[in-house]
Phi, psi and omega in degrees: 000321179299320179298322179295319179293319179297319177297317179299321180296331180275338185250343184228019179234113190233176171249155178300332181286348180290339181232092179301155184304319183296326178290319180294318179296320178297320179293323178296317178296319183291323184268339181072015181282149178251156187233126173249138173249129181243129173245108171286132189221136173218106180056057181239037184298334184284336187236333189298323182296317180296320180296312179300315183298319180295315180296316180297316182292310188280323192241003175236314181278310182287320178219152183267064179269316182262133182264333178203147173240123181237124173260122177258109182276123184258033175110034182298145175253000176255205184263027181307310184297315181296317181295317180296317180294320179296330180279350175113009178272154167275124184254129178232134177277138180311317186289346179276349183264125180052059188296342179292340177256114178303138181282156173236152180295146174141148181295317181299325177301317182292316180297318180298313181293333182297337179296335180278344184241015175235161184234354187295146172293330176243131180245127183245121179261134179224127177295147187268005181255012182288142175248157180053045188289140175239141178294350175300334178301316181283311180304317184297318185270340176278327185309308181297331180289335178271332185257342184239101183300336183273359181259132183246337182214135182229125176261144171280145170235152188191166169281147179231087180292148178234114182050043176088348180269124182293138172074010183263354176283174179074044184292322178292326177301310186285326185268339183235299190293314184295316175300319179301312183294317181296324183277324188250331178228067187300341176297336181266008184294342182279352181285123182287319181233072183297335181261003182301145184271003180252109179202159181226151181207160174288139177304323181300335174273310185303322184288350178262354187261141168287152181240109167305138189284340185247217186290349179281001188297320183291315179294317179300319181295318179298312182296315182292322178294322177303314181289330185277317186239350177091161186298320185291347176273359180249147183209171176216152183226131178282118181246010174107248186232137178248120178245127181202174179283150181248144181269161180283172186299323181289321176298321178293327176297319178292323176297316181297322179297318179295321180292319178297319179299319178299317178294319181300316179297323181283338177280323186231350187049037180256201183230145176292140174291321180222095183281060181211160179228125177259127176238171185232138176232141180284128177242194182296329183253026181106201182283130181245135181283144172230121183251132181238141175286149177259136180310125181235016183239146174228146176271143183287166174308141184298336178296344179270357182267123186301319182297325179290317178297320179294322179295321181292323178294318180294000000 
C-alpha cells in the first residue's frame, strides 16, 4: 500500500505552476467544458466580497476560465449576501433550493444543494472565509480536470499557519482525519489536506455521491470517490498558503465528532449508539456540561433527486 501511495504522489500530486494559465485555457477551449465556482457562506461579509472580486477579475474578465460564480448563503445574519452580490456573484439562499426538502444546518447541505443551481461540467468549491485570496486556488484545482481526462476530483493542498506559526493549522486534520485515513483507507494517506474546503470535481462524479450534511462532507467525499472511481482519478495541487479564521477548541471538537461519525458509517454502515457529544465549559459553579448533537444525516446522490433529473432532461 505504501508503494501505491508513493506512486500516486509522483503521478497525481502537482503544483499550480505545473499548468500555466495558457495551457489550461487551451484545454478548456478544446474540450468545451464549463466551470462553476461555488462559495458556501455563513456570515462572511468581511471576506466573501474580496474572493468573488478576485475570481471575477482574474478568471472571468481577464481570461474566460470561470463561467459562473455562485454564493450559496446558508442563513447569514450579516451583509454576506449584499457584499457577494455587489462583488459580482449570483447569490442564492440555501432555503430557496429544492424547497420541498426542509434544510438542515451544515456545510455539506449547502454544497449538495448547490448542484441544483449551477451548470458547470466542473464544479469548484471555495470556502468563503479565506483571507489574502489568490485566484491560483481556483486555477490550481481546475487545471488538472481540464488537462487530464482521467482525473475526476482535485483537492488543494497548502500551508496553514496558526497565529503566525507555520504548519500549525489543520488541527482536526492531524488529530482526527489523518489517523482515520491512514488506518482505514491507507490509499488516501497521501492527501496533505483531506479536509480542505477548496476542491474541484466533475459534475458527473459529484452527482453520484452522497453528501454528509455537516463537517464530514470532505472526508466522506474522498472515501466515496475512492471506492467509486479509484485512487488514480483523485489528485491534489499545491497552491501555496491558506489564511483564514480559526475556530476554538470546542468547535473543533464538534467538527471532529462529525468527521468520526462519517467515517464510522463508511466503515460499518451502522448507527451511532449515542449521536451526541458532551463538552465542558467552566461556569460559576465549576465545569458545566454542554451536549451537542452530531450530524447524523446524509443527502442521497443528486441523481436520485427528481428535480435534478428533470433539469438534466430539459
